[in-house]
All heavy atoms as a GROMACS GRO file, in nm:
protein
  595
    1MET      N    1  -0.375   0.298  -0.764
    1MET     CA    2  -0.429   0.323  -0.633
    1MET      C    3  -0.364   0.229  -0.532
    1MET      O    4  -0.339   0.113  -0.561
    1MET     CB    5  -0.580   0.300  -0.631
    1MET     CG    6  -0.660   0.395  -0.715
    1MET     SD    7  -0.840   0.380  -0.692
    1MET     CE    8  -0.872   0.218  -0.757
    2ILE      N    9  -0.337   0.283  -0.418
    2ILE     CA   10  -0.287   0.206  -0.304
    2ILE      C   11  -0.389   0.228  -0.194
    2ILE      O   12  -0.405   0.340  -0.145
    2ILE     CB   13  -0.148   0.256  -0.262
    2ILE    CG1   14  -0.051   0.243  -0.380
    2ILE    CG2   15  -0.099   0.180  -0.140
    2ILE    CD1   16   0.070   0.332  -0.370
    3ILE      N   17  -0.459   0.123  -0.158
    3ILE     CA   18  -0.570   0.135  -0.065
    3ILE      C   19  -0.524   0.092   0.074
    3ILE      O   20  -0.480  -0.021   0.093
    3ILE     CB   21  -0.689   0.048  -0.111
    3ILE    CG1   22  -0.727   0.085  -0.255
    3ILE    CG2   23  -0.806   0.064  -0.016
    3ILE    CD1   24  -0.823  -0.011  -0.320
    4TYR      N   25  -0.535   0.186   0.168
    4TYR     CA   26  -0.495   0.151   0.304
    4TYR      C   27  -0.603   0.073   0.376
    4TYR      O   28  -0.718   0.071   0.337
    4TYR     CB   29  -0.450   0.274   0.383
    4TYR     CG   30  -0.558   0.374   0.421
    4TYR    CD1   31  -0.642   0.351   0.529
    4TYR    CD2   32  -0.572   0.493   0.352
    4TYR    CE1   33  -0.738   0.442   0.566
    4TYR    CE2   34  -0.668   0.586   0.389
    4TYR     CZ   35  -0.750   0.560   0.496
    4TYR     OH   36  -0.844   0.651   0.532
    5ASP      N   37  -0.562   0.006   0.483
    5ASP     CA   38  -0.653  -0.075   0.564
    5ASP      C   39  -0.696   0.009   0.685
    5ASP      O   40  -0.612   0.044   0.768
    5ASP     CB   41  -0.581  -0.202   0.610
    5ASP     CG   42  -0.669  -0.296   0.690
    5ASP    OD1   43  -0.780  -0.255   0.732
    5ASP    OD2   44  -0.627  -0.410   0.713
    6PRO      N   45  -0.824   0.042   0.697
    6PRO     CA   46  -0.869   0.123   0.810
    6PRO      C   47  -0.843   0.057   0.946
    6PRO      O   48  -0.832   0.126   1.047
    6PRO     CB   49  -1.020   0.138   0.787
    6PRO     CG   50  -1.041   0.111   0.644
    6PRO     CD   51  -0.932   0.015   0.603
    7GLU      N   52  -0.831  -0.075   0.949
    7GLU     CA   53  -0.802  -0.145   1.074
    7GLU      C   54  -0.659  -0.120   1.122
    7GLU      O   55  -0.631  -0.128   1.241
    7GLU     CB   56  -0.826  -0.296   1.058
    7GLU     CG   57  -0.968  -0.333   1.024
    7GLU     CD   58  -1.062  -0.309   1.140
    7GLU    OE1   59  -1.025  -0.340   1.256
    7GLU    OE2   60  -1.174  -0.260   1.116
    8LEU      N   61  -0.570  -0.095   1.028
    8LEU     CA   62  -0.429  -0.066   1.059
    8LEU      C   63  -0.388   0.060   0.985
    8LEU      O   64  -0.290   0.064   0.911
    8LEU     CB   65  -0.340  -0.184   1.017
    8LEU     CG   66  -0.364  -0.315   1.090
    8LEU    CD1   67  -0.286  -0.428   1.024
    8LEU    CD2   68  -0.326  -0.303   1.236
    9GLN      N   69  -0.466   0.164   1.007
    9GLN     CA   70  -0.453   0.286   0.930
    9GLN      C   71  -0.312   0.345   0.934
    9GLN      O   72  -0.255   0.378   0.830
    9GLN     CB   73  -0.554   0.389   0.980
    9GLN     CG   74  -0.560   0.514   0.897
    9GLN     CD   75  -0.678   0.601   0.935
    9GLN    OE1   76  -0.782   0.552   0.975
    9GLN    NE2   77  -0.661   0.729   0.923
   10ASP      N   78  -0.253   0.360   1.052
   10ASP     CA   79  -0.122   0.424   1.062
   10ASP      C   80  -0.015   0.351   0.980
   10ASP      O   81   0.054   0.411   0.898
   10ASP     CB   82  -0.076   0.435   1.208
   10ASP     CG   83  -0.161   0.530   1.289
   10ASP    OD1   84  -0.229   0.616   1.229
   10ASP    OD2   85  -0.161   0.518   1.413
   11ALA      N   86  -0.002   0.222   1.003
   11ALA     CA   87   0.103   0.146   0.935
   11ALA      C   88   0.079   0.135   0.786
   11ALA      O   89   0.172   0.147   0.706
   11ALA     CB   90   0.116   0.007   0.997
   12THR      N   91  -0.046   0.112   0.745
   12THR     CA   92  -0.071   0.092   0.602
   12THR      C   93  -0.066   0.223   0.524
   12THR      O   94  -0.031   0.222   0.407
   12THR     CB   95  -0.203   0.016   0.577
   12THR    OG1   96  -0.313   0.085   0.637
   12THR    CG2   97  -0.195  -0.126   0.634
   13ILE      N   98  -0.098   0.334   0.588
   13ILE     CA   99  -0.078   0.463   0.520
   13ILE      C  100   0.070   0.491   0.504
   13ILE      O  101   0.115   0.535   0.398
   13ILE     CB  102  -0.149   0.578   0.594
   13ILE    CG1  103  -0.299   0.567   0.575
   13ILE    CG2  104  -0.099   0.715   0.545
   13ILE    CD1  105  -0.381   0.669   0.653
   14GLU      N  106   0.150   0.463   0.606
   14GLU     CA  107   0.296   0.482   0.595
   14GLU      C  108   0.354   0.391   0.487
   14GLU      O  109   0.434   0.436   0.405
   14GLU     CB  110   0.363   0.455   0.729
   14GLU     CG  111   0.337   0.562   0.832
   14GLU     CD  112   0.404   0.532   0.964
   14GLU    OE1  113   0.509   0.465   0.965
   14GLU    OE2  114   0.350   0.577   1.066
   15ALA      N  115   0.316   0.265   0.487
   15ALA     CA  116   0.366   0.173   0.385
   15ALA      C  117   0.316   0.216   0.247
   15ALA      O  118   0.391   0.211   0.149
   15ALA     CB  119   0.322   0.029   0.416
   16GLY      N  120   0.191   0.258   0.240
   16GLY     CA  121   0.137   0.306   0.113
   16GLY      C  122   0.210   0.427   0.060
   16GLY      O  123   0.233   0.439  -0.061
   17THR      N  124   0.250   0.515   0.148
   17THR     CA  125   0.327   0.633   0.108
   17THR      C  126   0.463   0.593   0.051
   17THR      O  127   0.510   0.650  -0.047
   17THR     CB  128   0.344   0.729   0.227
   17THR    OG1  129   0.214   0.766   0.275
   17THR    CG2  130   0.419   0.854   0.188
   18THR      N  131   0.525   0.493   0.112
   18THR     CA  132   0.652   0.441   0.060
   18THR      C  133   0.632   0.387  -0.082
   18THR      O  134   0.711   0.418  -0.173
   18THR     CB  135   0.706   0.329   0.151
   18THR    OG1  136   0.728   0.382   0.280
   18THR    CG2  137   0.836   0.271   0.096
   19ILE      N  138   0.528   0.309  -0.101
   19ILE     CA  139   0.501   0.252  -0.232
   19ILE      C  140   0.466   0.362  -0.332
   19ILE      O  141   0.511   0.360  -0.447
   19ILE     CB  142   0.388   0.148  -0.224
   19ILE    CG1  143   0.434   0.029  -0.139
   19ILE    CG2  144   0.345   0.101  -0.362
   19ILE    CD1  145   0.323  -0.065  -0.100
   20ALA      N  146   0.387   0.459  -0.289
   20ALA     CA  147   0.349   0.570  -0.378
   20ALA      C  148   0.472   0.646  -0.426
   20ALA      O  149   0.479   0.687  -0.542
   20ALA     CB  150   0.254   0.665  -0.306
   21GLY      N  151   0.571   0.662  -0.340
   21GLY     CA  152   0.694   0.730  -0.380
   21GLY      C  153   0.772   0.653  -0.485
   21GLY      O  154   0.843   0.713  -0.566
   22GLN      N  155   0.757   0.523  -0.487
   22GLN     CA  156   0.827   0.439  -0.584
   22GLN      C  157   0.749   0.420  -0.714
   22GLN      O  158   0.807   0.389  -0.817
   22GLN     CB  159   0.853   0.300  -0.524
   22GLN     CG  160   0.942   0.301  -0.403
   22GLN     CD  161   1.085   0.334  -0.438
   22GLN    OE1  162   1.136   0.289  -0.539
   22GLN    NE2  163   1.150   0.414  -0.355
   23THR      N  164   0.618   0.437  -0.708
   23THR     CA  165   0.534   0.400  -0.822
   23THR      C  166   0.447   0.514  -0.876
   23THR      O  167   0.373   0.493  -0.971
   23THR     CB  168   0.439   0.285  -0.783
   23THR    OG1  169   0.351   0.332  -0.679
   23THR    CG2  170   0.516   0.163  -0.737
   24ASP      N  171   0.455   0.630  -0.813
   24ASP     CA  172   0.366   0.742  -0.847
   24ASP      C  173   0.219   0.706  -0.822
   24ASP      O  174   0.130   0.757  -0.890
   24ASP     CB  175   0.385   0.790  -0.991
   24ASP     CG  176   0.521   0.852  -1.014
   24ASP    OD1  177   0.574   0.913  -0.918
   24ASP    OD2  178   0.573   0.842  -1.125
   25GLY      N  179   0.194   0.619  -0.727
   25GLY     CA  180   0.058   0.581  -0.692
   25GLY      C  181  -0.006   0.680  -0.598
   25GLY      O  182   0.058   0.774  -0.549
   26LEU      N  183  -0.133   0.661  -0.573
   26LEU     CA  184  -0.210   0.743  -0.481
   26LEU      C  185  -0.254   0.659  -0.363
   26LEU      O  186  -0.310   0.551  -0.382
   26LEU     CB  187  -0.337   0.798  -0.550
   26LEU     CG  188  -0.318   0.884  -0.672
   26LEU    CD1  189  -0.452   0.904  -0.742
   26LEU    CD2  190  -0.259   1.018  -0.631
   27VAL      N  191  -0.231   0.706  -0.241
   27VAL     CA  192  -0.277   0.636  -0.122
   27VAL      C  193  -0.419   0.684  -0.094
   27VAL      O  194  -0.442   0.804  -0.077
   27VAL     CB  195  -0.185   0.664  -0.001
   27VAL    CG1  196  -0.234   0.587   0.121
   27VAL    CG2  197  -0.041   0.629  -0.033
   28LEU      N  198  -0.512   0.590  -0.090
   28LEU     CA  199  -0.653   0.624  -0.076
   28LEU      C  200  -0.722   0.540   0.030
   28LEU      O  201  -0.684   0.426   0.055
   28LEU     CB  202  -0.726   0.600  -0.209
   28LEU     CG  203  -0.672   0.671  -0.332
   28LEU    CD1  204  -0.740   0.618  -0.457
   28LEU    CD2  205  -0.691   0.820  -0.319
   29SER      N  206  -0.826   0.599   0.087
   29SER     CA  207  -0.913   0.522   0.176
   29SER      C  208  -0.994   0.426   0.090
   29SER      O  209  -1.013   0.447  -0.030
   29SER     CB  210  -1.007   0.616   0.251
   29SER     OG  211  -1.101   0.672   0.160
   30PRO      N  212  -1.047   0.320   0.151
   30PRO     CA  213  -1.133   0.229   0.075
   30PRO      C  214  -1.254   0.301   0.014
   30PRO      O  215  -1.293   0.270  -0.099
   30PRO     CB  216  -1.175   0.125   0.178
   30PRO     CG  217  -1.064   0.125   0.278
   30PRO     CD  218  -1.019   0.268   0.285
   31ASP      N  219  -1.311   0.396   0.087
   31ASP     CA  220  -1.427   0.468   0.035
   31ASP      C  221  -1.393   0.550  -0.089
   31ASP      O  222  -1.466   0.549  -0.189
   31ASP     CB  223  -1.486   0.560   0.142
   31ASP     CG  224  -1.547   0.483   0.258
   31ASP    OD1  225  -1.584   0.365   0.240
   31ASP    OD2  226  -1.559   0.542   0.368
   32LEU      N  227  -1.282   0.622  -0.084
   32LEU     CA  228  -1.242   0.704  -0.198
   32LEU      C  229  -1.203   0.615  -0.317
   32LEU      O  230  -1.235   0.645  -0.432
   32LEU     CB  231  -1.128   0.798  -0.161
   32LEU     CG  232  -1.086   0.899  -0.267
   32LEU    CD1  233  -1.204   0.981  -0.316
   32LEU    CD2  234  -0.978   0.990  -0.211
   33ALA      N  235  -1.137   0.504  -0.289
   33ALA     CA  236  -1.101   0.411  -0.396
   33ALA      C  237  -1.226   0.357  -0.466
   33ALA      O  238  -1.228   0.343  -0.588
   33ALA     CB  239  -1.017   0.296  -0.341
   34ALA      N  240  -1.329   0.330  -0.387
   34ALA     CA  241  -1.455   0.281  -0.446
   34ALA      C  242  -1.516   0.387  -0.538
   34ALA      O  243  -1.570   0.355  -0.644
   34ALA     CB  244  -1.553   0.241  -0.337
   35GLU      N  245  -1.506   0.512  -0.497
   35GLU     CA  246  -1.559   0.621  -0.580
   35GLU      C  247  -1.482   0.635  -0.712
   35GLU      O  248  -1.538   0.673  -0.814
   35GLU     CB  249  -1.554   0.753  -0.504
   35GLU     CG  250  -1.656   0.764  -0.393
   35GLU     CD  251  -1.651   0.899  -0.325
   35GLU    OE1  252  -1.627   1.002  -0.393
   35GLU    OE2  253  -1.672   0.902  -0.202
   36LEU      N  254  -1.352   0.605  -0.708
   36LEU     CA  255  -1.267   0.620  -0.826
   36LEU      C  256  -1.255   0.493  -0.909
   36LEU      O  257  -1.185   0.491  -1.010
   36LEU     CB  258  -1.128   0.667  -0.785
   36LEU     CG  259  -1.119   0.805  -0.724
   36LEU    CD1  260  -0.978   0.833  -0.675
   36LEU    CD2  261  -1.162   0.911  -0.824
   37LYS      N  262  -1.322   0.388  -0.867
   37LYS     CA  263  -1.309   0.258  -0.933
   37LYS      C  264  -1.335   0.265  -1.083
   37LYS      O  265  -1.267   0.201  -1.162
   37LYS     CB  266  -1.403   0.157  -0.868
   37LYS     CG  267  -1.382   0.016  -0.913
   37LYS     CD  268  -1.469  -0.078  -0.834
   37LYS     CE  269  -1.435  -0.222  -0.871
   37LYS     NZ  270  -1.511  -0.316  -0.791
   38GLU      N  271  -1.430   0.345  -1.125
   38GLU     CA  272  -1.464   0.354  -1.266
   38GLU      C  273  -1.375   0.452  -1.344
   38GLU      O  274  -1.397   0.474  -1.462
   38GLU     CB  275  -1.610   0.394  -1.280
   38GLU     CG  276  -1.704   0.288  -1.227
   38GLU     CD  277  -1.849   0.326  -1.238
   38GLU    OE1  278  -1.880   0.421  -1.313
   38GLU    OE2  279  -1.931   0.261  -1.171
   39SER      N  280  -1.275   0.507  -1.278
   39SER     CA  281  -1.186   0.604  -1.343
   39SER      C  282  -1.064   0.541  -1.407
   39SER      O  283  -0.970   0.609  -1.443
   39SER     CB  284  -1.141   0.709  -1.240
   39SER     OG  285  -1.251   0.779  -1.190
   40ASN      N  286  -1.063   0.409  -1.418
   40ASN     CA  287  -0.955   0.334  -1.483
   40ASN      C  288  -0.821   0.343  -1.411
   40ASN      O  289  -0.717   0.326  -1.473
   40ASN     CB  290  -0.939   0.378  -1.630
   40ASN     CG  291  -1.059   0.340  -1.713
   40ASN    OD1  292  -1.122   0.238  -1.688
   40ASN    ND2  293  -1.092   0.423  -1.809
   41PHE      N  294  -0.823   0.370  -1.281
   41PHE     CA  295  -0.700   0.361  -1.203
   41PHE      C  296  -0.682   0.216  -1.163
   41PHE      O  297  -0.776   0.152  -1.117
   41PHE     CB  298  -0.707   0.446  -1.075
   41PHE     CG  299  -0.703   0.593  -1.098
   41PHE    CD1  300  -0.816   0.672  -1.078
   41PHE    CD2  301  -0.586   0.655  -1.138
   41PHE    CE1  302  -0.813   0.808  -1.097
   41PHE    CE2  303  -0.582   0.791  -1.159
   41PHE     CZ  304  -0.696   0.868  -1.138
   42SER      N  305  -0.562   0.163  -1.179
   42SER     CA  306  -0.540   0.025  -1.136
   42SER      C  307  -0.505   0.024  -0.987
   42SER      O  308  -0.454   0.121  -0.933
   42SER     CB  309  -0.427  -0.039  -1.218
   42SER     OG  310  -0.307   0.032  -1.198
   43VAL      N  311  -0.533  -0.087  -0.923
   43VAL     CA  312  -0.501  -0.105  -0.782
   43VAL      C  313  -0.363  -0.169  -0.775
   43VAL      O  314  -0.343  -0.282  -0.819
   43VAL     CB  315  -0.606  -0.192  -0.709
   43VAL    CG1  316  -0.564  -0.217  -0.566
   43VAL    CG2  317  -0.743  -0.126  -0.716
   44LEU      N  318  -0.267  -0.094  -0.722
   44LEU     CA  319  -0.131  -0.147  -0.706
   44LEU      C  320  -0.123  -0.237  -0.584
   44LEU      O  321  -0.064  -0.344  -0.588
   44LEU     CB  322  -0.031  -0.033  -0.693
   44LEU     CG  323  -0.023   0.062  -0.812
   44LEU    CD1  324   0.065   0.182  -0.780
   44LEU    CD2  325   0.027  -0.010  -0.934
   45VAL      N  326  -0.180  -0.191  -0.473
   45VAL     CA  327  -0.183  -0.267  -0.348
   45VAL      C  328  -0.312  -0.234  -0.276
   45VAL      O  329  -0.349  -0.118  -0.265
   45VAL     CB  330  -0.063  -0.232  -0.256
   45VAL    CG1  331  -0.072  -0.308  -0.124
   45VAL    CG2  332   0.069  -0.257  -0.323
   46ASP      N  333  -0.378  -0.337  -0.227
   46ASP     CA  334  -0.491  -0.318  -0.137
   46ASP      C  335  -0.450  -0.383  -0.006
   46ASP      O  336  -0.445  -0.505   0.006
   46ASP     CB  337  -0.618  -0.382  -0.193
   46ASP     CG  338  -0.741  -0.351  -0.110
   46ASP    OD1  339  -0.726  -0.318   0.010
   46ASP    OD2  340  -0.852  -0.360  -0.164
   47PHE      N  341  -0.415  -0.300   0.092
   47PHE     CA  342  -0.363  -0.351   0.218
   47PHE      C  343  -0.465  -0.434   0.295
   47PHE      O  344  -0.427  -0.515   0.379
   47PHE     CB  345  -0.309  -0.237   0.305
   47PHE     CG  346  -0.174  -0.192   0.263
   47PHE    CD1  347  -0.157  -0.076   0.189
   47PHE    CD2  348  -0.061  -0.264   0.296
   47PHE    CE1  349  -0.032  -0.034   0.148
   47PHE    CE2  350   0.066  -0.223   0.256
   47PHE     CZ  351   0.080  -0.109   0.182
   48ARG      N  352  -0.591  -0.420   0.264
   48ARG     CA  353  -0.692  -0.504   0.330
   48ARG      C  354  -0.675  -0.650   0.290
   48ARG      O  355  -0.704  -0.740   0.368
   48ARG     CB  356  -0.833  -0.456   0.294
   48ARG     CG  357  -0.861  -0.313   0.343
   48ARG     CD  358  -0.989  -0.260   0.286
   48ARG     NE  359  -0.977  -0.255   0.140
   48ARG     CZ  360  -1.077  -0.227   0.058
   48ARG    NH1  361  -1.198  -0.202   0.108
   48ARG    NH2  362  -1.060  -0.223  -0.072
   49ASP      N  363  -0.624  -0.674   0.169
   49ASP     CA  364  -0.603  -0.810   0.121
   49ASP      C  365  -0.480  -0.877   0.183
   49ASP      O  366  -0.471  -0.999   0.185
   49ASP     CB  367  -0.588  -0.812  -0.031
   49ASP     CG  368  -0.715  -0.770  -0.103
   49ASP    OD1  369  -0.824  -0.779  -0.043
   49ASP    OD2  370  -0.705  -0.728  -0.220
   50LEU      N  371  -0.386  -0.797   0.231
   50LEU     CA  372  -0.262  -0.854   0.285
   50LEU      C  373  -0.281  -0.906   0.428
   50LEU      O  374  -0.201  -0.984   0.476
   50LEU     CB  375  -0.150  -0.751   0.280
   50LEU     CG  376  -0.109  -0.709   0.138
   50LEU    CD1  377  -0.001  -0.603   0.144
   50LEU    CD2  378  -0.062  -0.828   0.058
   51LYS      N  379  -0.385  -0.860   0.494
   51LYS     CA  380  -0.426  -0.912   0.625
   51LYS      C  381  -0.313  -0.918   0.728
   51LYS      O  382  -0.284  -1.022   0.786
   51LYS     CB  383  -0.490  -1.049   0.610
   51LYS     CG  384  -0.610  -1.046   0.516
   51LYS     CD  385  -0.700  -1.163   0.536
   51LYS     CE  386  -0.812  -1.170   0.438
   51LYS     NZ  387  -0.891  -1.055   0.412
   52PHE      N  388  -0.248  -0.804   0.748
   52PHE     CA  389  -0.147  -0.796   0.854
   52PHE      C  390  -0.216  -0.810   0.989
   52PHE      O  391  -0.324  -0.757   1.010
   52PHE     CB  392  -0.072  -0.663   0.848
   52PHE     CG  393   0.009  -0.644   0.724
   52PHE    CD1  394  -0.024  -0.548   0.630
   52PHE    CD2  395   0.119  -0.724   0.700
   52PHE    CE1  396   0.050  -0.530   0.516
   52PHE    CE2  397   0.194  -0.709   0.585
   52PHE     CZ  398   0.160  -0.611   0.494
   53LYS      N  399  -0.150  -0.878   1.081
   53LYS     CA  400  -0.212  -0.898   1.212
   53LYS      C  401  -0.199  -0.776   1.302
   53LYS      O  402  -0.278  -0.757   1.394
   53LYS     CB  403  -0.156  -1.022   1.282
   53LYS     CG  404  -0.008  -1.013   1.314
   53LYS     CD  405   0.042  -1.139   1.382
   53LYS     CE  406   0.189  -1.122   1.413
   53LYS     NZ  407   0.241  -1.235   1.485
   54ASP      N  408  -0.098  -0.692   1.275
   54ASP     CA  409  -0.078  -0.571   1.355
   54ASP      C  410   0.011  -0.474   1.279
   54ASP      O  411   0.060  -0.505   1.170
   54ASP     CB  412  -0.018  -0.605   1.492
   54ASP     CG  413   0.111  -0.684   1.485
   54ASP    OD1  414   0.184  -0.674   1.382
   54ASP    OD2  415   0.142  -0.756   1.580
   55ASN      N  416   0.030  -0.355   1.336
   55ASN     CA  417   0.111  -0.252   1.271
   55ASN      C  418   0.256  -0.297   1.251
   55ASN      O  419   0.317  -0.268   1.148
   55ASN     CB  420   0.109  -0.122   1.351
   55ASN     CG  421  -0.022  -0.048   1.336
   55ASN    OD1  422  -0.082  -0.045   1.231
   55ASN    ND2  423  -0.067   0.013   1.445
   56ILE      N  424   0.310  -0.368   1.348
   56ILE     CA  425   0.450  -0.412   1.339
   56ILE      C  426   0.471  -0.505   1.220
   56ILE      O  427   0.570  -0.492   1.147
   56ILE     CB  428   0.494  -0.482   1.471
   56ILE    CG1  429   0.490  -0.384   1.587
   56ILE    CG2  430   0.632  -0.545   1.456
   56ILE    CD1  431   0.586  -0.266   1.575
   57SER      N  432   0.379  -0.597   1.196
   57SER     CA  433   0.396  -0.689   1.082
   57SER      C  434   0.390  -0.612   0.950
   57SER      O  435   0.462  -0.646   0.856
   57SER     CB  436   0.292  -0.802   1.086
   57SER     OG  437   0.161  -0.750   1.077
   58CYS      N  438   0.311  -0.508   0.944
   58CYS     CA  439   0.307  -0.425   0.822
   58CYS      C  440   0.439  -0.351   0.804
   58CYS      O  441   0.493  -0.344   0.694
   58CYS     CB  442   0.191  -0.327   0.830
   58CYS     SG  443   0.179  -0.217   0.686
   59HIS      N  444   0.492  -0.295   0.912
   59HIS     CA  445   0.620  -0.224   0.904
   59HIS      C  446   0.732  -0.320   0.863
   59HIS      O  447   0.820  -0.283   0.784
   59HIS     CB  448   0.654  -0.156   1.036
   59HIS     CG  449   0.572  -0.034   1.063
   59HIS    ND1  450   0.572   0.075   0.979
   59HIS    CD2  451   0.488  -0.004   1.164
   59HIS    CE1  452   0.490   0.168   1.028
   59HIS    NE2  453   0.438   0.122   1.140
   60LYS      N  454   0.732  -0.441   0.914
   60LYS     CA  455   0.833  -0.540   0.874
   60LYS      C  456   0.820  -0.574   0.726
   60LYS      O  457   0.919  -0.586   0.655
   60LYS     CB  458   0.820  -0.666   0.959
   60LYS     CG  459   0.871  -0.647   1.099
   60LYS     CD  460   0.859  -0.775   1.180
   60LYS     CE  461   0.911  -0.755   1.319
   60LYS     NZ  462   0.896  -0.876   1.403
   61TRP      N  463   0.696  -0.590   0.678
   61TRP     CA  464   0.675  -0.616   0.536
   61TRP      C  465   0.733  -0.503   0.452
   61TRP      O  466   0.802  -0.527   0.354
   61TRP     CB  467   0.525  -0.632   0.508
   61TRP     CG  468   0.492  -0.644   0.363
   61TRP    CD1  469   0.493  -0.759   0.290
   61TRP    CD2  470   0.458  -0.539   0.273
   61TRP    NE1  471   0.459  -0.731   0.159
   61TRP    CE2  472   0.438  -0.597   0.146
   61TRP    CE3  473   0.442  -0.402   0.286
   61TRP    CZ2  474   0.402  -0.523   0.035
   61TRP    CZ3  475   0.408  -0.327   0.175
   61TRP    CH2  476   0.388  -0.388   0.051
   62ARG      N  477   0.704  -0.380   0.493
   62ARG     CA  478   0.754  -0.265   0.417
   62ARG      C  479   0.907  -0.263   0.419
   62ARG      O  480   0.970  -0.240   0.317
   62ARG     CB  481   0.700  -0.135   0.476
   62ARG     CG  482   0.754  -0.012   0.406
   62ARG     CD  483   0.704   0.114   0.469
   62ARG     NE  484   0.752   0.126   0.606
   62ARG     CZ  485   0.750   0.238   0.674
   62ARG    NH1  486   0.702   0.347   0.624
   62ARG    NH2  487   0.794   0.241   0.797
   63ARG      N  488   0.963  -0.289   0.532
   63ARG     CA  489   1.109  -0.279   0.546
   63ARG      C  490   1.181  -0.390   0.471
   63ARG      O  491   1.284  -0.365   0.409
   63ARG     CB  492   1.146  -0.285   0.693
   63ARG     CG  493   1.292  -0.266   0.717
   63ARG     CD  494   1.323  -0.254   0.862
   63ARG     NE  495   1.467  -0.243   0.880
   63ARG     CZ  496   1.527  -0.271   0.992
   63ARG    NH1  497   1.458  -0.309   1.097
   63ARG    NH2  498   1.657  -0.260   1.002
   64PHE      N  499   1.130  -0.511   0.476
   64PHE     CA  500   1.202  -0.624   0.418
   64PHE      C  501   1.146  -0.667   0.282
   64PHE      O  502   1.218  -0.670   0.184
   64PHE     CB  503   1.204  -0.742   0.516
   64PHE     CG  504   1.278  -0.710   0.642
   64PHE    CD1  505   1.208  -0.692   0.760
   64PHE    CD2  506   1.414  -0.695   0.643
   64PHE    CE1  507   1.275  -0.660   0.878
   64PHE    CE2  508   1.482  -0.662   0.760
   64PHE     CZ  509   1.413  -0.645   0.878
   65ASP      N  510   1.020  -0.701   0.275
   65ASP     CA  511   0.964  -0.755   0.152
   65ASP      C  512   0.954  -0.650   0.042
   65ASP      O  513   0.996  -0.673  -0.070
   65ASP     CB  514   0.827  -0.818   0.177
   65ASP     CG  515   0.836  -0.936   0.272
   65ASP    OD1  516   0.940  -1.003   0.275
   65ASP    OD2  517   0.739  -0.961   0.344
   66PHE      N  518   0.898  -0.534   0.073
   66PHE     CA  519   0.885  -0.432  -0.030
   66PHE      C  520   1.022  -0.378  -0.070
   66PHE      O  521   1.048  -0.352  -0.187
   66PHE     CB  522   0.792  -0.318   0.011
   66PHE     CG  523   0.770  -0.221  -0.100
   66PHE    CD1  524   0.692  -0.256  -0.208
   66PHE    CD2  525   0.831  -0.097  -0.099
   66PHE    CE1  526   0.673  -0.167  -0.315
   66PHE    CE2  527   0.813  -0.009  -0.204
   66PHE     CZ  528   0.734  -0.044  -0.312
   67LEU      N  529   1.113  -0.363   0.025
   67LEU     CA  530   1.248  -0.318  -0.008
   67LEU      C  531   1.316  -0.415  -0.104
   67LEU      O  532   1.383  -0.373  -0.198
   67LEU     CB  533   1.332  -0.301   0.119
   67LEU     CG  534   1.475  -0.253   0.098
   67LEU    CD1  535   1.478  -0.117   0.029
   67LEU    CD2  536   1.550  -0.248   0.229
   68ALA      N  537   1.296  -0.545  -0.084
   68ALA     CA  538   1.356  -0.644  -0.174
   68ALA      C  539   1.302  -0.626  -0.316
   68ALA      O  540   1.377  -0.638  -0.414
   68ALA     CB  541   1.327  -0.785  -0.124
   69ILE      N  542   1.173  -0.597  -0.330
   69ILE     CA  543   1.115  -0.572  -0.462
   69ILE      C  544   1.180  -0.450  -0.527
   69ILE      O  545   1.216  -0.452  -0.645
   69ILE     CB  546   0.961  -0.554  -0.450
   69ILE    CG1  547   0.895  -0.683  -0.406
   69ILE    CG2  548   0.903  -0.502  -0.582
   69ILE    CD1  549   0.750  -0.666  -0.361
   70CYS      N  550   1.199  -0.345  -0.448
   70CYS     CA  551   1.262  -0.223  -0.501
   70CYS      C  552   1.405  -0.248  -0.544
   70CYS      O  553   1.448  -0.200  -0.650
   70CYS     CB  554   1.260  -0.113  -0.395
   70CYS     SG  555   1.096  -0.053  -0.356
   71LEU      N  556   1.478  -0.323  -0.465
   71LEU     CA  557   1.619  -0.349  -0.499
   71LEU      C  558   1.630  -0.433  -0.626
   71LEU      O  559   1.722  -0.412  -0.705
   71LEU     CB  560   1.688  -0.419  -0.381
   71LEU     CG  561   1.708  -0.332  -0.258
   71LEU    CD1  562   1.765  -0.413  -0.142
   71LEU    CD2  563   1.799  -0.212  -0.289
   72LYS      N  564   1.538  -0.525  -0.648
   72LYS     CA  565   1.540  -0.604  -0.773
   72LYS      C  566   1.520  -0.514  -0.894
   72LYS      O  567   1.583  -0.532  -0.997
   72LYS     CB  568   1.431  -0.712  -0.770
   72LYS     CG  569   1.467  -0.831  -0.686
   72LYS     CD  570   1.357  -0.935  -0.692
   72LYS     CE  571   1.389  -1.050  -0.600
   72LYS     NZ  572   1.283  -1.150  -0.599
   73ARG      N  573   1.431  -0.416  -0.880
   73ARG     CA  574   1.406  -0.326  -0.993
   73ARG      C  575   1.528  -0.238  -1.019
   73ARG      O  576   1.553  -0.200  -1.132
   73ARG     CB  577   1.285  -0.237  -0.963
   73ARG     CG  578   1.155  -0.310  -0.983
   73ARG     CD  579   1.041  -0.214  -0.988
   73ARG     NE  580   1.016  -0.164  -0.854
   73ARG     CZ  581   0.924  -0.075  -0.823
   73ARG    NH1  582   0.852  -0.023  -0.916
   73ARG    NH2  583   0.907  -0.037  -0.699
   74MET      N  584   1.602  -0.205  -0.916
   74MET     CA  585   1.719  -0.118  -0.932
   74MET      C  586   1.838  -0.195  -0.988
   74MET      O  587   1.922  -0.137  -1.054
   74MET     CB  588   1.757  -0.056  -0.797
   74MET     CG  589   1.655   0.045  -0.749
   74MET     SD  590   1.689   0.105  -0.582
   74MET     CE  591   1.853   0.171  -0.599
   75GLY      N  592   1.844  -0.325  -0.959
   75GLY     CA  593   1.959  -0.406  -0.995
   75GLY      C  594   1.962  -0.439  -1.136
   75GLY      O  595   2.031  -0.432  -1.224
   0.00000   0.00000   0.00000
């Protein structure tokens, strides 16, 4: 599960979609994730925990930090 942050919904859904494409994860709202908690899905990323200050900081994280993780796996 990839849980988006309702406070930064646009950016965290976009970043979550990027991660989902790399990991076969599901981008979910916090409410839906809570409903599925007992279904043995692991949480790959919970964007509420990353505490981005705004949409731009989330986009920068996706572009630089998450991309670096992907490149390490490819290398």
